[in-house]
C-alpha positions as CSV (number, residue, x, y, z in Angstrom):
1,M,0.0,-0.1,0.3
2,A,1.7,3.7,-0.7
3,E,2.1,6.2,2.1
4,R,-0.6,8.6,2.4
5,P,0.8,12.1,1.5
6,P,1.6,14.3,4.4
7,S,-0.6,16.7,6.3
8,A,2.8,18.8,7.7
9,A,6.5,18.1,8.0
10,V,9.4,18.4,9.7
11,L,13.1,18.5,7.5
12,I,16.0,17.7,9.7
13,L,19.2,19.3,8.4
14,H,22.5,18.4,10.2
15,G,25.3,20.8,10.0
16,G,28.8,20.1,7.9
17,Y,31.7,22.5,6.8
18,E,32.6,26.2,5.8
19,T,34.4,24.1,2.4
20,G,33.8,20.8,1.1
21,L,32.9,19.7,-2.4
22,A,33.0,16.3,-1.7
23,A,30.2,14.3,-0.4
24,P,29.3,13.8,3.2
25,A,30.6,11.3,4.9
26,P,28.5,7.2,4.7
27,G,26.7,6.6,8.2
28,A,28.2,6.2,11.6
29,L,31.1,8.5,9.8
30,N,29.2,11.3,9.0
31,L,29.3,12.6,12.6
32,P,27.3,16.1,11.9
33,G,24.8,13.8,11.2
34,L,24.9,12.1,14.0
35,R,24.4,15.0,16.0
36,M,21.2,15.5,14.9
37,L,19.6,11.4,15.5
38,P,18.7,12.2,18.9
39,V,17.1,15.6,18.3
40,S,15.2,13.8,15.3
41,R,14.1,11.2,17.3
42,A,12.8,13.4,20.3
43,V,10.7,15.4,17.6
44,S,9.5,12.2,16.5
45,H,8.6,11.2,19.7
46,A,7.0,14.9,20.3
47,V,4.8,14.4,17.4
48,R,3.4,10.9,17.1
49,G,0.3,11.3,18.0
50,D,-0.2,13.1,14.9
51,S,0.7,10.2,12.3
52,G,0.5,13.1,9.0
53,V,3.7,14.8,10.7
54,R,6.5,13.2,8.7
55,V,10.1,13.9,10.3
56,Q,12.4,14.4,7.6
57,R,16.0,14.2,6.9
58,V,17.4,16.3,3.8
59,R,20.3,14.6,2.6
60,Y,23.1,16.6,1.2
61,T,24.9,16.5,-2.1
62,H,28.3,17.8,-0.9
63,R,29.4,18.5,3.0
64,G,30.1,21.9,2.8
65,W,28.4,25.4,2.3
66,N,31.0,26.5,0.1
67,G,30.8,30.0,-0.6
68,A,28.3,31.5,-3.2
69,R,27.7,27.8,-3.9
70,K,25.4,27.7,-1.4
71,D,24.9,24.1,-2.1
72,P,22.8,22.6,1.2
73,L,20.3,25.5,0.6
74,H,20.0,23.7,-3.0
75,D,19.7,20.6,-1.4
76,T,17.3,21.8,1.2
77,V,15.2,23.8,-1.4
78,R,14.7,19.9,-3.9
79,V,13.4,18.5,-0.5
80,L,10.8,21.1,-0.5
81,D,9.6,21.1,-4.0
82,D,9.3,17.4,-3.7
83,L,7.3,17.3,-1.1
84,R,4.8,20.4,-2.6
85,R,4.5,17.8,-5.6
86,E,3.8,14.8,-3.4
87,A,1.5,16.9,-0.7
88,G,0.8,20.7,-2.0
89,D,0.5,23.2,-0.2
90,I,1.2,21.9,3.9
91,P,3.0,23.0,6.7
92,V,6.5,22.8,6.7
93,V,9.1,23.2,10.3
94,L,12.7,23.4,9.2
95,L,15.1,22.3,12.3
96,G,18.8,22.3,11.6
97,H,21.8,22.9,13.6
98,S,25.0,25.0,12.9
99,M,25.0,25.0,9.1
100,G,21.8,23.0,8.2
101,A,20.5,25.8,10.4
102,R,21.6,28.6,8.0
103,A,20.6,26.5,5.3
104,A,16.9,26.4,7.0
105,L,17.0,30.2,7.1
106,H,17.8,30.5,3.5
107,A,15.0,28.6,2.3
108,A,12.1,30.1,4.8
109,G,11.2,31.9,1.9
110,H,10.1,28.9,0.0
111,P,5.6,28.6,0.0
112,L,6.2,25.7,2.6
113,V,8.1,26.7,5.4
114,R,6.1,27.8,7.9
115,S,9.1,27.9,11.1
116,V,12.7,27.3,11.5
117,V,14.1,26.0,14.6
118,G,18.3,27.1,15.0
119,L,20.3,25.1,17.2
120,A,23.5,26.6,17.7
121,P,23.0,28.3,14.0
122,W,26.0,29.9,11.5
123,C,24.7,33.5,11.2
124,P,27.3,35.2,9.1
125,P,26.5,39.3,9.3
126,G,25.7,40.0,5.5
127,D,23.6,37.2,5.2
128,P,19.6,37.8,4.0
129,V,16.6,38.2,6.5
130,T,14.3,39.5,4.3
131,Q,12.9,36.1,3.4
132,L,11.8,35.1,6.7
133,A,8.8,37.5,6.7
134,G,6.0,35.8,7.9
135,R,7.5,32.8,9.2
136,D,8.1,32.2,12.9
137,V,12.0,32.1,13.6
138,V,13.3,30.3,17.4
139,L,17.2,30.3,17.7
140,L,18.7,28.3,20.4
141,H,22.3,28.7,21.1
142,S,24.8,27.7,23.9
143,T,26.5,31.0,25.5
144,R,29.9,29.3,25.6
145,D,29.8,27.8,21.4
146,R,33.4,28.3,20.3
147,V,32.4,27.3,16.7
148,T,29.2,29.7,16.1
149,S,28.1,33.1,17.6
150,P,25.5,33.4,20.2
151,L,25.5,37.1,19.5
152,A,25.8,36.7,15.3
153,S,22.1,34.7,16.4
154,Q,20.8,37.6,18.4
155,S,21.8,40.4,15.9
156,L,20.3,38.1,13.1
157,T,17.0,37.7,15.3
158,A,16.4,41.2,15.2
159,R,17.0,41.9,12.0
160,A,15.4,39.2,11.0
161,R,12.2,40.7,13.0
162,R,12.5,44.1,11.9
163,A,12.1,42.7,8.3
164,G,8.4,41.2,9.1
165,A,9.0,38.0,10.7
166,R,8.3,36.4,14.2
167,T,11.6,35.7,16.2
168,C,13.0,34.3,20.0
169,L,16.8,33.7,21.1
170,V,16.8,30.7,23.3
171,T,20.5,30.8,25.3
172,I,21.2,28.0,26.8
173,P,23.7,28.2,29.2
174,G,27.2,25.7,30.0
175,S,26.4,24.1,26.8
176,D,28.5,23.6,23.3
177,H,28.2,23.9,20.1
178,A,28.0,20.0,19.8
179,M,25.1,20.2,22.1
180,I,26.6,17.5,24.3
181,R,26.5,19.0,27.6
182,R,22.4,19.8,28.8
183,A,21.6,17.3,25.8
184,P,18.1,16.6,26.7
185,A,17.6,20.4,27.4
186,W,18.5,20.4,23.4
187,H,16.6,17.4,22.6
188,H,12.9,18.9,24.6
189,L,13.6,22.0,23.9
190,A,13.6,21.0,20.0
191,G,10.5,18.9,20.1
192,L,8.6,20.8,22.3
193,L,9.3,24.1,19.4
194,V,8.2,21.8,17.0
195,T,5.1,20.8,18.2
196,G,4.0,24.6,19.1
197,L,4.8,26.0,15.9
198,L,3.4,23.4,14.0
199,G,0.1,24.2,16.2
200,L,0.0,20.9,17.9
201,A,0.0,22.1,21.3
202,P,1.3,25.4,22.8
203,V,4.1,27.1,22.3
204,P,6.3,28.0,25.8
205,G,5.0,30.6,27.3
206,R,7.9,33.0,26.8
207,V,8.8,31.9,23.6
208,E,5.2,33.0,22.2
209,A,5.3,36.2,24.1
210,A,8.9,37.1,22.5
211,L,7.4,36.4,19.1
212,G,5.1,38.9,19.9
213,L,7.5,41.3,19.7
214,P,7.1,44.2,17.7
215,P,9.7,45.0,14.7
216,G,11.4,47.8,16.7
217,A,11.7,45.7,19.6
218,A,15.9,45.2,20.6
219,A,17.6,42.5,20.9
220,S,17.9,42.1,24.0
221,E,14.0,41.8,24.4
222,G,13.8,38.8,21.9
223,T,16.4,36.7,24.2
224,L,15.2,34.5,26.7
225,S,17.3,32.3,28.6
226,L,16.4,28.4,29.1
227,D,16.9,28.4,32.5
228,R,13.9,31.2,33.2
229,L,11.5,29.1,30.5
230,D,8.1,27.4,32.1
231,V,9.7,24.5,30.4
232,G,9.7,22.3,33.8
233,T,12.8,21.2,35.4
234,E,13.6,18.6,33.5
235,M,15.2,20.5,31.2
236,R,16.0,23.4,33.2
237,G,18.4,21.5,35.4
238,G,20.8,18.6,34.6
239,A,23.6,19.9,32.8
240,R,25.7,16.7,32.1
241,R,29.8,16.8,31.9
242,Q,30.7,14.8,28.4
243,T,33.8,14.1,26.7
244,M,33.6,16.5,23.6
245,R,35.1,15.5,20.2
246,R,37.9,18.4,19.0
247,R,36.2,20.1,15.8
248,T,38.3,21.3,13.2
249,P,38.0,25.2,12.1
250,D,36.2,24.9,9.6
251,R,33.1,22.9,10.8
252,R,29.5,24.5,10.7
C-alpha cells in the first residue's frame, strides 16, 4: 500500500563544513549527521500523536556550504519542491543545526515553510533576512559556543524581526556547539518548539511572548535564557559533563 501524503512535515538539516565539495561521509562516519539523530528522535516522539506529520532528513550532495554555491540550500529547496508536488501546500518546519540552520534560514522563503528552528546556527552578519518575513524563527544557542556566535544569532533575530518575522533567541547556559552538554534540554526543547509551531501543542509562554514583540524591539528583548523558561525542571536542570570531540576550525 502506498504511503499517504503527509499533512505537515519537519525537515531535519544537520551541520557540515564551511567548505567541502566531497559527499558527506556515510553512516556513522558522518558526525554532523549523528549529532542530529537524538534531536530527530525527540521530534518524532513529540509528534507521534499525529500520524500525518512526516519527520524527514535532508540529504546533502556536498559536505560544505561552499561560499556562493550555498550547496545545502539547494538540497533543501529540492526536498521542499518534491514535498509540495507530493502533498500540496502543507506546513513545514525546518529544524537545522549549525550549517544546517543556515540552510534552513536561507530556504525559509519557500512557500511551504512556516517556521525555522535553528540549533547553534551559523549566522554570518551579511546573510539575508527578507525571506523570513511572515515566518516564525526560534534560534537556540549556547552561551559558550566557540564555533558559531550566539551574538550573531541575536543580531539575526533582531534584523529578521524588523523585516517582518516573528523571532526569538533562547540561550542555553553551560552547553556547547555540539549540543553534548545539557543534551536533554536541546532535544526536549526542539520537540516542544516543533509541536508548538505546527499548532499541535502550546508554544512555551515566554517564547510565544517574545515572538509577539513589535518589529522595533531591541535584540535583548527577544532573548531568553533556557533556565528562566516555563518548561519544567527536567529541562532547566540536569547539566551533564561529557567529553566533547575536538572540532576542526571550518566545521559548521
